[in-house]
RODO-2510 file (C-alpha; in nm, 4 decimals, decimal comma):
residues 119
     n   res          X          Y          Z
     1     m     8,5207    13,1801    10,9317
     2     a     8,5155    13,4102    10,6234
     3     d     8,7302    13,3461    10,2869
     4     i     8,7407    13,7040    10,2580
     5     v     8,6183    13,9868    10,5032
     6     v     8,5574    14,3168    10,3846
     7     k     8,5677    14,5895    10,7164
     8     a     8,3194    14,8386    10,5547
     9     a     8,3717    15,2079    10,6034
    10     y     8,1488    15,2839    10,3073
    11     g     7,8709    15,1967    10,1391
    12     s     7,7419    15,2939     9,7718
    13     v     7,4333    15,3151     9,5264
    14     v     7,4946    15,4490     9,2099
    15     e     7,2852    15,4430     8,8830
    16     e     7,5420    15,4496     8,5469
    17     d     7,4858    15,3741     8,2141
    18     g     7,1725    15,1737     8,2657
    19     m     7,3555    14,9745     8,5686
    20     l     7,2921    15,0004     8,9215
    21     f     7,5914    14,9484     9,1334
    22     v     7,5876    14,8649     9,5158
    23     g     7,8382    14,8012     9,7141
    24     f     8,0849    14,8332    10,0289
    25     a     8,4635    14,8791    10,1203
    26     e     8,6903    15,0008    10,3236
    27     g     8,8781    15,2601    10,1580
    28     e     8,7634    15,5618     9,9583
    29     d     8,7316    15,5321     9,5545
    30     d     9,0794    15,6791     9,5304
    31     d     9,2296    15,3695     9,7686
    32     d     9,2767    15,1008     9,4904
    33     d     9,4077    14,8263     9,7191
    34     a     9,1345    14,8776     9,9665
    35     p     8,9275    14,5531     9,9973
    36     y     8,5526    14,5620     9,8637
    37     v     8,2447    14,3906     9,7613
    38     l     8,0101    14,5176     9,4469
    39     f     7,6648    14,3878     9,2996
    40     r     7,6169    14,5002     8,9916
    41     q     7,2482    14,4505     8,8013
    42     p     7,0802    14,6615     8,4933
    43     l     6,8100    14,9191     8,6749
    44     e     6,5511    14,7192     8,4562
    45     g     6,6562    14,4182     8,6510
    46     g     6,8034    14,0815     8,5584
    47     a     7,0970    13,8493     8,6285
    48     v     7,3217    14,0465     8,9340
    49     w     7,6771    14,0812     8,8891
    50     f     7,9017    13,9872     9,2299
    51     e     8,2777    14,0949     9,2726
    52     a     8,5265    14,1058     9,5287
    53     t     8,8319    14,2527     9,5539
    54     d     8,9304    14,2865     9,2524
    55     p     8,7002    14,3377     8,8907
    56     a     8,8855    13,9848     8,7788
    57     f     8,7599    13,8131     9,1180
    58     g     8,3770    13,8108     8,9617
    59     a     8,0840    13,6691     8,8338
    60     e     7,7106    13,6774     8,7081
    61     d     7,4713    13,4870     8,9234
    62     a     7,7605    13,3996     9,1422
    63     v     7,5742    13,4721     9,4689
    64     q     7,3273    13,1644     9,6556
    65     s     7,2697    13,3096     9,9801
    66     v     7,2982    13,7106    10,1488
    67     i     7,2471    13,6815    10,5359
    68     a     7,2054    14,0042    10,7020
    69     g     7,2228    14,0305    11,0862
    70     p     7,3417    14,2368    11,3398
    71     k     7,7577    14,2704    11,2326
    72     g     7,6860    14,2807    10,8274
    73     l     7,6697    14,0605    10,5752
    74     t     7,7798    13,6700    10,4775
    75     i     7,7884    13,6386    10,1277
    76     t     7,7995    13,3024     9,9986
    77     i     7,8789    13,2185     9,6447
    78     r     7,7366    12,9532     9,4464
    79     p     7,9835    12,6457     9,4188
    80     d     7,9861    12,6290     9,0539
    81     k     8,1188    13,0049     9,0847
    82     v     8,3557    12,9618     9,3830
    83     a     8,6810    12,9572     9,0666
    84     k     8,5849    13,2785     8,9098
    85     l     8,5840    13,4396     9,2992
    86     g     8,9635    13,2812     9,3697
    87     w     8,8379    13,0252     9,5119
    88     a     8,6429    13,2362     9,7942
    89     s     8,2856    13,0441     9,9075
    90     t     8,2122    13,2947    10,2072
    91     i     8,2459    13,6495    10,2593
    92     d     8,2412    13,8299    10,5357
    93     v     8,1287    14,2018    10,5453
    94     r     8,1187    14,3975    10,8432
    95     i     7,9409    14,7129    10,8757
    96     g     7,9587    14,8798    11,1846
    97     p     7,7993    15,1931    11,3182
    98     g     8,0699    15,4326    11,1554
    99     c     7,9825    15,2874    10,8142
   100     e     7,9185    15,5698    10,5461
   101     d     7,5788    15,5222    10,3574
   102     a     7,5377    15,1672    10,4983
   103     s     7,1398    15,2054    10,5560
   104     q     7,0768    15,3295    10,2112
   105     a     7,3272    15,0644    10,0641
   106     l     7,1528    14,7493    10,2811
   107     d     6,7809    14,8898    10,1189
   108     a     6,9085    14,8936     9,7522
   109     l     7,0527    14,5235     9,8297
   110     r     6,7538    14,3847     9,9482
   111     v     6,5330    14,5171     9,6679
   112     m     6,8365    14,4307     9,4123
   113     l     6,8713    14,0253     9,5720
   114     g     6,5019    13,9892     9,6666
   115     d     6,4757    13,6595     9,8410
   116     v     6,8555    13,5732     9,7961
   117     m     6,8768    13,8082    10,0937
   118     q     6,7718    13,7149    10,4376
   119     g     6,7824    13,9696    10,7428
***
C-alpha cells in the first residue's frame, strides 16, 4: 500500500514564468488542504521537482519511477529523497473517469518524465 494516496478530481498543465507545472489534486485551487501531487520542470528541460500534499514535502530529482495503470499512477521516490517527502516512498494517484483534464496532464507528464514513466 502507498504511503500517500491522492484521489484526483482534477489534472492540470500550466506554463508560467518559464516553468511547466503538471499536477493532480483532490480539490480546487482555493482548497489549500486538498491532497495533491505536483511536478515542475523548466520549459527548456532539466531536473524535475516533485512535491506531495505540501511544498515542504518536495525535492528536485526525487522521482525514481512512475507507473501508469488503469487506476492511475504509482510514483516511487528515490531512496535518498524519501526524507524530503516526509518519509513517503510511494505515492498513488487514483485517476478515475471523472477526473477533469486527466488526459492532458498524463500526456504532459509522459513528455516531461520520458523513460521514468512507464505505461
